[in-house]
C-alpha positions as CSV (number, residue, x, y, z in Angstrom):
1,M,3.3,-10.9,13.6
2,R,6.7,-12.1,12.4
3,P,9.8,-10.3,13.5
4,G,10.9,-7.5,11.2
5,P,13.4,-4.7,10.9
6,S,14.4,-2.3,13.6
7,S,15.0,1.3,12.5
8,S,17.1,4.0,14.1
9,P,15.6,7.1,16.0
10,R,16.5,9.2,12.9
11,V,14.0,7.8,10.4
12,T,14.6,8.9,6.8
13,G,12.5,8.7,3.8
14,T,14.1,5.4,2.9
15,G,13.5,4.2,6.5
16,Y,9.8,5.1,6.1
17,A,9.6,3.2,2.8
18,L,11.3,0.1,4.3
19,T,9.1,0.0,7.4
20,D,5.9,0.6,5.4
21,A,6.9,-2.3,3.0
22,A,7.7,-4.6,6.0
23,R,4.3,-3.8,7.6
24,R,2.5,-4.6,4.4
25,R,4.2,-8.0,4.5
26,G,3.0,-8.6,8.0
27,L,6.3,-8.0,9.8
28,H,6.6,-6.3,13.1
29,V,8.6,-3.1,12.8
30,E,10.3,-1.4,15.7
31,V,11.4,2.2,15.5
32,V,13.9,2.6,18.3
33,R,13.4,5.7,20.4
34,D,16.9,6.1,21.7
35,W,20.4,4.9,20.7
36,R,19.9,1.4,22.2
37,K,18.0,-1.7,21.0
38,P,15.5,-2.8,23.6
39,V,16.8,-5.7,25.7
40,E,13.8,-7.9,24.9
41,S,14.5,-7.8,21.1
42,R,18.2,-7.7,21.0
43,R,18.8,-11.3,19.8
44,A,15.3,-12.3,18.7
45,A,15.4,-14.7,15.8
46,G,14.5,-13.2,12.5
47,T,15.1,-9.6,13.3
48,S,17.0,-7.2,11.1
49,L,18.4,-3.8,11.5
50,Y,18.1,-0.8,9.2
51,A,20.5,1.9,10.4
52,G,23.0,4.6,9.4
53,L,26.6,4.4,10.6
54,L,26.1,6.1,14.0
55,F,23.2,4.0,15.1
56,A,24.6,0.8,13.7
57,D,27.9,1.4,15.5
58,A,26.0,2.1,18.8
59,V,23.9,-1.1,18.7
60,A,25.8,-3.7,16.7
61,G,27.4,-5.4,19.7
62,D,24.1,-5.5,21.5
63,V,22.4,-7.4,18.7
64,G,25.3,-9.6,17.9
65,L,26.2,-8.1,14.6
66,G,29.6,-7.3,13.0
67,L,29.5,-4.4,10.7
68,L,30.8,-4.6,7.2
69,E,31.6,-1.7,4.8
70,A,30.6,-2.3,1.2
71,L,32.9,-1.5,-1.6
72,A,32.4,1.9,-3.2
73,D,31.2,0.3,-6.5
74,W,29.0,-2.5,-5.0
75,L,25.8,-1.2,-6.7
76,A,27.5,-1.0,-10.1
77,R,28.7,-4.6,-9.8
78,L,25.2,-5.9,-9.5
79,P,23.9,-7.6,-12.7
80,Y,21.5,-5.7,-14.9
81,K,19.0,-8.5,-14.3
82,L,18.8,-7.6,-10.7
83,T,18.8,-3.8,-10.9
84,G,16.9,-3.3,-14.2
85,R,19.2,-0.4,-15.1
86,E,22.8,0.5,-15.9
87,V,24.6,1.8,-12.9
88,E,28.0,3.5,-13.1
89,P,30.1,4.4,-10.1
90,H,31.1,8.1,-9.7
91,S,32.7,10.2,-7.1
92,P,30.6,12.8,-5.2
93,R,32.4,15.5,-7.2
94,Q,31.5,13.9,-10.5
95,G,27.9,13.6,-9.3
96,R,27.7,17.3,-8.4
97,C,29.2,18.4,-11.7
98,A,26.6,16.2,-13.6
99,V,23.8,17.9,-11.6
100,R,25.0,21.4,-12.4
101,R,25.2,20.5,-16.2
102,S,21.6,19.3,-16.4
């Protein structure tokens, strides 16, 4: 099996979807059981990391990654050809107000 993503101990619905997709593509998926990446896979070629802020911060140095923070409107900046939909940036407050109105 080819190397694939590592996922944090707190697996979310998105994490399950990503790991399932990776497995269907024949990739090895590692769900880490504690807040460290196992030594044997820390710098293996071709690995990737799916993580929230806490886990990423805890293991970034061990796997040789520098963390970047995306711009707030990064998704809205993607071309329609890539997303297949119109995306508009909103604040959390604007989002909550929109949900209440619907």
